[in-house]
C-alpha positions in Angstrom: -65.4 62.0 -52.3 -66.4 62.5 -56.0 -65.3 66.6 -55.6 -61.7 64.8 -54.6 -61.6 62.9 -57.6 -61.5 66.2 -59.7 -59.3 68.5 -58.1 -56.2 68.8 -60.5 -53.3 70.1 -59.4 -51.4 72.2 -61.5 -48.7 73.1 -59.7 -46.1 72.2 -56.8 -43.9 74.7 -54.8 -41.1 73.1 -52.7 -39.3 75.2 -49.9 -36.5 74.0 -47.7 -34.0 75.5 -45.5 -30.9 75.2 -43.2 -29.7 77.2 -40.3 -25.9 76.9 -39.5 -22.7 78.4 -38.1 -20.2 78.4 -39.8 -17.6 78.7 -37.2 -17.5 79.3 -33.6 -17.9 82.8 -33.8 -21.6 84.3 -32.7 -23.5 84.8 -36.0 -25.4 82.1 -37.4 -26.2 81.4 -41.4 -29.6 80.8 -42.7 -30.2 79.7 -45.8 -33.7 79.2 -47.5 -35.0 77.9 -51.2 -38.0 78.2 -52.8 -38.8 76.3 -56.2 -42.5 76.4 -58.1 -43.0 74.0 -60.6 -46.0 73.5 -62.9 -47.0 70.0 -63.5 -49.3 68.6 -66.3 -50.6 65.0 -64.7 -51.7 65.2 -60.9 -49.6 61.8 -61.1 -46.5 63.7 -61.6 -46.4 65.2 -58.1 -44.6 62.8 -56.0 -41.7 63.0 -58.9 -41.8 66.8 -59.0 -41.4 67.0 -55.6 -38.6 64.3 -55.4 -36.6 66.0 -57.9 -37.4 69.6 -56.7 -36.4 68.2 -53.2 -33.2 67.0 -54.7 -32.2 70.1 -56.0 -32.8 72.1 -53.2 -30.9 69.8 -51.3 -28.1 70.0 -53.4 -28.1 73.9 -52.9 -27.9 73.5 -49.0 -25.6 71.1 -48.8 -22.3 72.2 -47.2 -19.8 69.9 -50.0 -21.3 72.8 -52.4 -18.7 75.5 -50.8 -15.7 73.4 -49.9 -15.5 72.4 -54.3 -15.7 75.9 -55.0 -12.7 77.1 -52.2 -10.6 74.3 -53.5 -10.5 74.5 -57.1 -8.7 70.8 -58.9 -8.9 69.4 -61.9 -11.1 66.4 -61.8 -10.9 63.4 -64.5 -13.7 62.6 -66.7 -13.9 59.0 -66.0 -16.5 57.6 -69.3 -17.6 54.5 -67.4 -18.2 56.4 -64.0 -20.6 59.1 -65.7 -22.2 56.1 -67.0 -23.3 54.4 -63.8 -24.7 58.2 -63.0 -28.4 58.2 -62.5 -29.3 59.0 -66.0 -33.1 59.3 -66.8 -35.1 59.2 -69.8 -36.9 62.4 -70.8 -40.4 60.7 -71.2 -40.5 57.7 -68.6 -37.8 59.5 -66.2 -36.8 55.6 -66.0 -33.4 54.4 -65.7 -31.7 55.0 -69.6 -29.8 52.7 -71.5 -26.6 53.3 -72.3 -26.9 54.6 -75.5 -30.1 56.8 -74.8 -30.8 60.1 -74.4 -31.2 61.5 -70.7 -30.7 63.6 -68.3 -29.2 64.1 -64.5 -29.4 67.1 -61.9 -26.5 69.1 -62.3 -25.5 69.2 -58.4 -25.8 65.1 -58.9 -22.8 63.5 -57.0 -20.2 62.3 -59.4 -20.9 64.6 -62.1 -19.1 67.9 -60.9 -16.1 67.1 -63.8 -19.1 66.9 -66.2 -20.2 70.3 -65.3 -17.0 72.1 -65.0 -16.5 71.1 -68.8 -20.1 72.0 -70.0 -18.7 75.7 -68.0 -15.6 75.6 -69.9 -16.7 75.0 -73.1 -19.5 77.4 -72.9 -22.9 75.9 -74.3 -22.2 71.9 -75.2 -19.5 69.6 -75.2 -18.6 66.1 -76.8 -17.8 63.2 -73.9 -17.7 59.6 -73.9 -20.3 58.2 -71.5 -19.5 54.1 -71.2 -19.1 53.3 -74.5 -21.1 55.6 -76.7 -20.0 59.5 -77.3 -23.1 62.2 -76.2 -23.2 65.8 -76.6 -24.3 67.1 -73.2 -25.4 70.5 -72.3 -27.0 72.2 -69.3 -31.0 72.6 -69.5 -33.5 74.3 -67.4 -34.3 77.6 -66.5 -31.4 77.9 -63.7 -29.4 75.3 -65.3 -30.3 72.5 -63.2 -30.3 69.8 -65.4 -27.5 68.3 -67.1 -29.0 67.0 -71.0 -27.2 64.0 -73.0 -28.1 63.1 -76.7 -26.0 60.5 -78.9 -23.4 62.7 -80.5 -23.5 62.4 -84.5 -20.6 60.0 -84.9 -20.8 57.2 -82.9 -17.4 55.6 -81.0 -18.2 51.8 -81.7 -18.1 52.8 -85.5 -14.6 54.3 -84.8 -13.3 51.2 -83.2 -14.9 49.2 -86.2 -12.9 51.0 -88.7 -9.8 50.8 -87.0 
């Protein structure tokens, strides 16, 4: 037993795939993705695995193809953006309304936000709940959307008027 306590995990590899038949044609389509991530602490293993599985699930989900084939202009609703599952950078707990944090780019409800960042280029300023944030993509494959409080708060502007 003592040897198992000394084992230190340094990386996690997650792979998932899907085979589907897009139509009644004879041909089947197969997709497979594998991601490797480094982890600093063995206690982060389950969290890292869940995050990587969620990312792959987003890539494999059929709604991805539907959204690209039917372009539509989505409306950014500050209250709805505030309800997204934003996580803190350090503890990965749920964010407070005015706190910096991140979500996966493929999070349901974040599509319009991701589109806005793509159109703006590197970064965009948006209203999330009652606070103003600068949002941008992060991660090697832009798999995260990060938010940081903007330099000027909307709350202050309201008080001034």
